[in-house]
VOGU-3710 file (C-alpha; in Angstrom, 3 decimals, decimal comma):
1> mgksgkkmea> -7,088/-28,192/6,065  -4,109/-29,738/4,025  -0,511/-29,569/5,359  0,279/-26,188/4,553  -2,565/-24,830/6,124  -1,789/-26,828/9,557  1,755/-25,970/9,306  1,163/-21,923/9,089  -1,519/-22,287/11,947  0,951/-23,841/14,326
11> eikkqkdggk> 3,728/-21,343/12,795  1,062/-18,588/14,335  0,452/-20,378/17,178  4,144/-20,741/17,969  4,756/-16,837/17,129  1,478/-15,866/19,546  2,940/-18,366/22,327  6,354/-17,685/22,371  6,662/-21,406/22,246  10,012/-23,329/21,256
21> ksasvpeevg> 10,075/-25,176/17,775  12,899/-27,706/16,863  15,073/-27,405/13,714  18,788/-28,498/12,773  21,254/-25,744/11,642  23,856/-26,775/8,813  27,488/-27,797/10,266  28,556/-24,921/7,812  26,019/-22,017/6,419  26,368/-21,492/3,001
31> knrifdtisg> 28,962/-24,443/2,247  27,295/-25,454/-0,775  26,790/-21,882/-1,639  25,926/-20,739/-5,355  26,539/-17,479/-7,032  23,806/-17,489/-9,103  21,296/-14,434/-8,877  17,959/-15,853/-7,703  16,832/-15,571/-10,990  19,420/-18,277/-12,239
41> rktkelykpe> 21,502/-15,541/-13,908  25,416/-16,698/-13,978  27,259/-14,122/-12,403  31,087/-13,539/-12,969  33,357/-12,826/-10,167  34,586/-9,433/-11,727  33,059/-7,378/-14,146  35,053/-4,825/-15,951  34,858/-2,522/-19,168  34,836/-5,312/-21,751
51> dlgdwnydek> 31,662/-6,612/-20,632  29,927/-4,128/-22,284  31,504/-4,284/-25,459  30,999/-1,156/-27,500  28,363/0,546/-25,234  27,195/4,168/-25,766  26,231/6,625/-23,101  23,462/8,398/-24,984  21,944/5,324/-26,701  22,161/2,862/-23,505
61> lgnpgeypft> 21,548/5,513/-20,816  20,896/9,696/-21,834  20,187/12,191/-18,938  17,652/11,485/-16,739  14,011/12,680/-17,944  15,304/12,099/-21,474  14,750/9,179/-23,946  15,477/6,448/-23,193  14,884/7,200/-19,617  16,714/4,761/-18,313
71> rgvhptmyrg> 18,119/6,820/-15,657  14,578/7,912/-14,332  11,719/9,726/-16,150  12,225/13,156/-14,431  15,921/15,003/-14,959  16,066/15,552/-10,742  14,321/12,477/-9,538  14,007/12,464/-6,129  15,654/15,917/-5,088  13,041/17,159/-7,227
81> rlwtmrqfag> 9,911/15,253/-5,282  10,216/12,085/-3,142  8,517/8,860/-4,609  4,468/8,928/-3,064  4,702/6,563/0,471  2,334/4,218/0,368  0,907/1,358/2,574  -1,379/-1,054/1,317  -4,219/-1,399/3,916  -7,299/-2,981/4,486
91> fgsafdsner> -8,917/-5,353/6,680  -12,362/-6,401/8,313  -15,124/-4,076/7,507  -14,775/-0,532/5,845  -15,292/1,156/9,279  -11,973/-0,594/10,191  -10,116/0,240/7,444  -11,124/3,544/7,263  -9,474/4,143/10,931  -6,158/2,358/9,642
101> ykflinngqt> -6,182/4,947/6,636  -6,575/7,990/9,013  -4,006/6,766/11,181  -1,336/6,055/8,382  -2,356/9,496/6,907  -1,883/10,938/10,285  1,687/9,663/10,562  3,006/11,109/7,026  1,433/8,606/4,493  1,337/10,495/1,215
111> glsvafdipt> -1,419/8,102/-0,416  -3,534/5,470/0,074  -3,480/2,181/-1,447  -6,602/-0,473/-0,766  -6,546/-3,906/-0,393  -9,422/-5,918/-0,828  -10,695/-9,554/0,921  -11,029/-12,328/-1,704  -14,931/-12,058/-2,408  -14,592/-8,374/-3,699
121> lmgidsdaql> -11,576/-9,529/-5,967  -13,865/-12,344/-7,140  -16,715/-10,129/-7,573  -18,958/-12,130/-4,858  -21,277/-10,154/-2,548  -20,036/-10,327/1,385  -23,198/-12,254/2,155  -23,200/-14,750/-0,433  -22,557/-18,525/0,263  -18,899/-18,798/-1,262
131> angevgkcgv> -18,230/-15,343/0,598  -18,385/-17,403/4,052  -15,490/-17,146/6,222  -13,455/-15,098/4,035  -14,979/-11,490/4,787  -12,963/-8,938/5,602  -9,617/-11,246/6,228  -7,223/-10,433/3,625  -8,454/-6,870/3,374  -11,470/-4,733/2,869
141> aiaslddmev> -14,938/-5,972/2,244  -16,242/-3,742/-0,342  -19,707/-5,065/-1,818  -21,811/-1,550/-2,291  -21,227/2,025/-2,882  -22,599/2,597/1,187  -19,136/0,818/1,449  -17,361/2,447/-0,416  -18,561/5,967/1,486  -17,441/4,611/4,704
151> lfdgidqgki> -14,119/3,702/3,261  -13,676/7,395/2,362  -15,298/9,021/5,185  -13,417/12,042/6,321  -10,932/11,617/3,828  -10,955/14,252/0,807  -10,895/12,719/-2,377  -9,717/15,300/-4,386  -6,715/15,710/-2,804  -5,547/12,365/-1,776
161> ttsmtinapa> -4,351/9,778/-4,593  -6,015/6,280/-4,049  -4,591/2,777/-5,593  -6,911/0,261/-5,507  -5,472/-3,615/-6,102  -8,312/-4,981/-7,791  -8,910/-6,853/-11,372  -11,625/-8,803/-12,249  -14,799/-6,279/-10,978  -12,423/-3,031/-11,253
171> aiiwamylaa> -14,393/-1,253/-13,620  -17,105/-1,868/-10,913  -15,145/-0,658/-8,325  -13,796/2,110/-9,813  -17,368/3,390/-10,491  -18,037/2,947/-6,791  -15,308/5,440/-5,575  -16,070/7,972/-8,198  -19,854/8,031/-6,961  -18,683/8,192/-3,815
181> gekkgiplek> -16,549/11,196/-4,674  -19,352/12,911/-6,688  -21,774/12,358/-3,755  -19,624/14,690/-1,806  -19,285/17,313/-4,461  -15,927/16,384/-6,286  -16,072/16,359/-9,733  -14,668/13,716/-11,877  -11,338/15,505/-13,177  -10,723/16,258/-9,612
191> mggtiqndil> -10,256/12,857/-8,461  -6,735/10,885/-8,898  -5,361/7,658/-8,390  -4,879/4,281/-9,990  -6,938/1,114/-10,172  -5,110/-1,790/-11,386  -7,350/-3,372/-13,647  -4,943/-5,856/-15,242  -6,683/-8,868/-16,297  -3,670/-10,513/-18,334
201> kefiaqkewv> -1,314/-11,255/-15,278  -4,465/-12,589/-13,499  -4,558/-15,311/-16,173  -1,116/-15,682/-15,792  -0,234/-15,758/-12,169  -3,063/-14,919/-9,411  -6,036/-16,638/-10,905  -8,737/-14,019/-10,229  -10,988/-13,555/-13,136  -14,573/-13,565/-14,065
211> yppephmkli> -15,279/-13,773/-17,741  -13,279/-15,198/-20,756  -10,401/-12,957/-21,342  -12,003/-11,263/-24,576  -14,929/-9,526/-22,280  -12,452/-8,767/-19,629  -10,456/-6,940/-21,983  -12,996/-5,319/-23,594  -14,113/-3,757/-19,930  -10,344/-2,761/-19,637
221> vdtiefgtky> -10,911/-0,606/-22,793  -13,890/1,247/-21,391  -12,290/2,083/-18,405  -9,361/3,566/-20,501  -11,646/5,454/-22,530  -13,984/6,579/-19,923  -10,645/7,931/-17,854  -9,445/9,702/-21,185  -12,715/11,954/-21,105  -13,512/12,132/-17,853
231> vprwntisis> -11,210/11,537/-15,315  -7,606/12,881/-16,709  -5,842/12,276/-13,320  -6,575/8,923/-12,725  -4,170/6,071/-14,151  -6,811/3,841/-15,199  -4,435/0,641/-15,458  -1,466/-0,222/-13,273  0,090/-3,268/-15,352  1,287/-5,490/-12,734
241> gyhireagst> 4,356/-7,633/-12,401  4,112/-8,163/-8,993  1,924/-11,184/-8,805  3,946/-12,312/-11,570  7,053/-12,458/-9,231  4,801/-13,853/-6,147  4,073/-16,957/-8,354  7,850/-17,562/-8,713  8,991/-16,177/-11,414  12,253/-15,025/-12,305
251> agqelaftls> 13,233/-10,919/-12,714  13,274/-11,501/-16,768  10,256/-13,073/-16,673  8,755/-10,669/-14,239  9,868/-7,769/-17,041  8,951/-9,646/-20,197  5,364/-10,892/-19,026  4,697/-7,828/-17,636  5,582/-5,481/-20,611  4,028/-8,074/-23,129
261> dgleyvrwav> 0,676/-7,439/-21,235  0,937/-3,803/-20,924  1,698/-3,921/-25,133  -1,525/-5,968/-25,550  -3,796/-3,155/-23,736  -2,102/-0,674/-25,584  -3,220/-2,684/-29,095  -6,609/-3,123/-27,606  -6,660/0,721/-26,622  -5,657/1,844/-30,661
271> krgidvddfa> -7,883/-1,002/-31,898  -10,997/0,877/-30,207  -9,911/4,115/-31,978  -8,254/6,214/-28,960  -5,281/7,950/-29,978  -1,951/6,725/-28,266  -0,748/9,957/-26,850  -4,478/10,566/-25,395  -4,188/7,470/-22,931  -0,338/6,639/-22,846
281> prlsyffnsh> 0,414/9,098/-20,299  -1,738/7,684/-17,992  -0,966/4,203/-17,875  1,236/2,563/-15,379  3,395/-0,265/-13,716  3,574/-2,245/-10,308  6,669/-3,998/-9,770  8,155/-6,461/-7,274  11,047/-5,726/-5,451  12,813/-8,974/-4,468
291> leffeeiakm> 16,086/-9,820/-2,311  18,662/-9,787/-5,236  19,523/-6,318/-4,892  21,495/-5,372/-8,206  19,427/-7,614/-10,713  16,056/-5,842/-9,272  17,708/-2,313/-9,902  18,878/-3,197/-13,567  15,022/-4,837/-14,159  13,615/-1,716/-13,132
301> raarriware> 16,012/0,538/-15,615  15,206/-2,279/-18,428  11,988/-1,787/-18,358  11,741/2,024/-18,468  14,421/1,563/-21,731  12,036/-0,774/-23,516  8,960/0,762/-22,802  9,961/4,036/-24,475  11,506/2,373/-27,402  8,118/0,408/-27,959
311> mketfgaknp> 5,936/3,115/-27,573  8,052/5,309/-29,505  9,124/3,003/-32,570  6,182/0,318/-32,498  3,007/2,562/-31,451  4,452/5,948/-32,913  3,965/8,280/-30,181  4,702/11,527/-30,275  3,826/13,000/-26,569  7,110/12,363/-24,368
321> rslymrfhtq> 4,926/11,854/-21,776  3,875/8,399/-23,494  7,261/7,478/-23,188  7,485/7,755/-19,541  7,604/3,931/-17,875  5,719/5,285/-13,977  5,184/2,804/-11,654  4,833/1,923/-8,186  6,986/-1,193/-6,404  5,840/-3,173/-3,329
331> tagcsltgeq> 8,918/-5,186/-1,537  8,434/-8,687/-2,197  6,046/-10,394/0,078  7,221/-14,044/-0,850  10,756/-13,241/0,646  8,833/-12,918/4,247  9,442/-15,853/6,623  7,230/-17,018/9,212  11,059/-17,840/11,360  12,090/-15,128/12,869
341> plnniirsth> 9,578/-12,570/11,537  11,624/-9,462/12,513  14,552/-10,423/10,091  11,834/-9,297/7,460  12,444/-5,652/8,418  16,188/-6,184/7,072  14,769/-8,139/3,741  12,148/-4,900/2,813  14,274/-2,278/3,636  16,985/-3,612/1,222
351> eamaailggt> 14,055/-4,438/-1,025  13,237/-0,702/-0,806  16,620/0,522/-1,069  16,742/-1,229/-4,546  13,265/0,090/-5,544  14,734/3,343/-5,207  17,772/2,884/-6,501  15,698/1,981/-9,646  13,338/4,993/-9,565  10,221/3,730/-8,341
361> qslhvnsyde> 7,623/6,843/-8,608  5,502/5,320/-5,860  6,757/2,756/-3,077  5,040/0,321/-0,344  7,375/-1,731/2,077  5,924/-4,905/3,315  5,440/-5,141/6,832  7,502/-7,771/9,125  4,067/-9,825/10,378  2,809/-10,030/6,693
371> vlalpsehaa> 3,551/-13,601/6,162  1,484/-14,614/9,376  -1,291/-12,376/9,023  -2,496/-8,738/7,975  0,001/-6,287/9,151  -0,829/-5,342/12,708  -0,677/-1,230/13,521  2,551/-1,124/14,718  4,092/-3,181/11,546  2,566/-0,882/9,714
381> qmslrtqqil> 4,029/2,286/11,327  7,471/0,723/10,821  6,915/-0,313/7,568  6,352/3,620/7,004  9,081/4,661/8,985  11,767/2,490/6,681  10,552/4,724/3,823  10,894/7,804/5,928  14,396/6,723/6,911  15,324/6,032/3,458
391> afesgitntv> 14,205/9,023/2,186  16,037/11,603/4,897  18,832/9,853/6,183  20,291/7,448/4,192  21,848/9,907/1,404  20,306/7,811/-1,922  18,020/10,267/-2,970  20,859/13,152/-3,281  21,823/12,175/-6,485  20,062/10,265/-9,710
401> dplagsyyve> 20,403/7,281/-10,561  23,916/6,802/-8,807  24,732/3,181/-10,115  24,728/4,289/-13,633  28,013/3,231/-15,352  28,473/0,330/-13,002  30,156/-2,644/-15,461  28,094/-4,844/-13,231  24,561/-3,123/-13,114  24,611/-1,950/-16,973
411> kltdeleeea> 25,837/-5,514/-18,266  22,521/-7,186/-15,850  20,178/-4,202/-17,745  21,424/-4,968/-20,808  20,959/-9,088/-20,050  17,132/-8,367/-18,679  16,662/-6,558/-21,699  17,948/-9,512/-24,378  15,824/-11,739/-22,032  12,878/-9,625/-22,497
421> ydyfrrieen> 12,860/-9,178/-26,221  13,435/-13,185/-26,471  10,350/-14,056/-24,471  8,566/-11,384/-26,573  9,634/-13,196/-29,730  8,793/-16,510/-28,536  5,079/-15,175/-27,086  4,649/-13,783/-30,704  5,593/-17,120/-32,130  2,716/-18,571/-30,062
431> ggmlasidqg> 0,320/-16,486/-31,395  0,125/-13,579/-29,023  -0,664/-12,676/-25,399  -4,100/-13,985/-25,610  -2,856/-17,219/-27,197  0,175/-17,782/-25,455  -2,173/-17,747/-22,027  -4,518/-20,396/-23,543  -1,595/-22,536/-23,895  -0,028/-22,082/-20,861
441> fqqreiaeaa> 2,992/-20,882/-21,912  3,759/-18,235/-18,995  2,230/-20,373/-16,238  4,893/-23,108/-17,161  7,841/-20,859/-17,401  7,043/-19,158/-13,884  6,549/-22,798/-12,497  9,750/-23,877/-13,715  11,760/-20,887/-12,282  10,026/-21,547/-9,234
451> fryqreiekd> 10,684/-25,068/-8,731  14,083/-24,167/-9,652  14,323/-21,804/-6,639  12,577/-24,076/-4,542  15,262/-26,835/-5,023  18,107/-24,595/-4,336  17,396/-23,701/-0,915  16,548/-27,193/-0,160  19,755/-28,369/-1,225  21,459/-25,369/0,813
461> ervivgvngy> 22,586/-23,962/-2,554  20,784/-20,765/-1,400  20,444/-19,534/2,764  17,337/-17,652/3,918  17,981/-17,019/7,148  16,358/-18,509/10,030  15,091/-21,067/7,445  18,190/-23,159/6,476  20,664/-21,638/8,098  21,226/-19,865/11,805
471> vteealpiei> 18,265/-21,184/12,510  16,882/-20,422/16,455  14,968/-22,772/18,969  12,896/-19,577/20,456  10,278/-18,525/18,334  9,632/-14,704/18,770  6,278/-13,682/20,061  4,899/-10,723/17,466  1,273/-9,241/17,948  -1,277/-10,998/15,173
481> lqideevekl> -4,158/-8,912/13,740  -7,350/-10,937/14,065  -10,196/-10,017/12,261  -13,302/-10,545/14,039  -16,193/-12,779/12,836  -18,397/-9,827/13,671  -17,428/-8,195/10,451  -19,110/-10,563/8,089  -22,166/-10,424/10,217  -22,763/-6,415/10,126
491> qrkrlkelrn> -21,630/-7,094/6,294  -24,710/-8,916/5,603  -26,654/-6,885/7,699  -25,777/-4,090/6,209  -26,479/-5,728/2,094  -29,895/-6,597/3,788  -30,819/-3,053/4,779  -29,608/-1,326/1,529  -31,662/-3,890/-0,465  -34,792/-3,189/1,376
501> rrnekealds> -34,336/0,489/1,467  -33,195/0,998/-2,234  -35,660/2,078/-4,941  -35,945/-1,608/-6,420  -37,219/-0,201/-9,655  -34,530/2,144/-10,140  -32,212/-0,451/-9,012  -33,594/-2,780/-11,894  -33,724/-0,707/-14,409  -30,194/0,211/-14,120
511> lkelkqtcid> -28,980/-3,453/-14,451  -31,027/-3,774/-17,477  -29,229/-1,095/-19,162  -25,975/-2,064/-17,983  -26,797/-5,517/-19,524  -27,495/-3,578/-22,802  -24,180/-2,370/-22,883  -22,640/-5,453/-22,496  -24,627/-6,663/-25,598  -24,117/-3,525/-27,606
521> etnsmpalir> -20,820/-3,346/-26,765  -20,710/0,214/-25,993  -18,740/1,515/-22,653  -19,885/0,085/-19,576  -19,021/2,945/-17,097  -21,725/5,347/-17,112  -23,917/2,413/-16,381  -21,641/1,170/-13,837  -21,758/4,214/-12,014  -25,542/4,729/-12,302
531> askagcslge> -26,035/1,025/-10,980  -23,614/2,015/-8,112  -25,712/4,718/-7,036  -29,026/2,908/-7,552  -28,076/0,906/-4,384  -26,932/-2,559/-6,948  -24,505/-4,709/-5,213  -21,249/-5,475/-6,278  -22,543/-9,015/-6,932  -25,626/-8,225/-8,656
541> mvdcmkevyg> -23,714/-6,116/-11,221  -21,082/-9,287/-11,810  -23,844/-11,151/-12,561  -25,819/-9,147/-14,840  -22,862/-9,079/-16,858  -22,379/-12,704/-16,374  -25,360/-13,184/-18,792  -23,810/-11,814/-21,297  -20,175/-12,725/-21,126  -20,671/-15,979/-19,441
551> eyeeppif> -17,437/-17,691/-16,990  -13,660/-18,689/-17,848  -12,334/-21,833/-16,955  -9,123/-22,671/-17,431  -8,117/-25,118/-19,573  -5,586/-27,899/-17,884  -1,959/-26,815/-18,252  0,019/-29,653/-16,383
//
């Protein structure tokens, strides 16, 4: 175990035992404080009308629900309908997570959001050697249609929407979800939800891929095409800035790189021959809401404006819904601290408030214990209550875009928009998105931003309460969710039983069909659904496609 692992292990032990830890408190907290935003953006002491120049209401804002949608995609926003309240959840076995989902639904959650374990995220079966020690640890283990059926047992997939954070094997996991619904008698057109399916940000930030970029992009367009034809209520891709921000990017980099990814997916789908107005209304986004309150609000407003303009002017979209940027938001996991973990409730609350004021359509509030472990039941409930209190007690949902016209917010919105277009230009000069990724352009930009931010903390220029300011001696004991090692044994047993009882010829035939779709470059989704129903495992389907596509190895960047 490395130094960081030992440090986290020691921290968890202190949180459980309530032990002491020694730390020094600066003589004068904040004496070196800087007033730049977290992203390093210079902030003036006072903003006035002249900061906006010849700013025009109709051009920059417009009314809510109208182009350029800066003020929101719906005219009445939360007065008409609140955002979908989701809690990202999943741990242990499908049985464990199914219980948690039912608990959250009974406590007022209005949509499910599935977290998968590392083996599932990497397209590896729970009984593979590479999965040893990781099964069910950072999310739920899903290796077959059997697991997916258990995960949604007793949950109506035709009524509740489900968001699934999965990328490299996204088409396979979606096929399993659709197959599970069909086996319950729910037609494809009745199932609604979102699958993240954003491989470009994996190459940029999260690093969970299987194949080279081009085959992954082909599979993504397969899901867009299949969803457009047969699963009209499904968002087949959620273009994610969240993980880009968690990797250390600035707000401007998150905005620019995320929208660059989104525009690249549109180009590939249009190249396939799919009409932009047939699929663009079902594209969605996923943003991070970090600590810098006003900058986060401005980022989301700028994102809507840029997307509407690009869809209209670059891709010629005619359907007004193609111009809507609908997005989910999650509060910043990287802003949570293991020190004084209850402080994280305050951090996540004001990050959630920024997301609401920024106009999100869906929201997850991180639990206070997530820096130490997967959320306990109590912590998950507190996060859901945070959303409910903001919705019904804070008054911030009473009017649409209440910060519009603020000199500071409007200036920030304009600055972030300009920064995004500067990055668009630089990416284009590099040869486009895939070429920029191969050159490590985005990765280097993020690394430099993360280094600057860390240096500011170490120099006490930026105060993190409980870390380099207002440090206390007593560690606060909190409940830590432990994943039983029996989960891995159960998964191995279930996979063995599945392979023993399935029709082996039917399973092998379905894998041959899947391989042929890769060779012929035809749509893979029908073959994936068939293979799922035939009892093929996640790893078997991934390996089958590897025979055609190969595997990706990242070139050295630093």
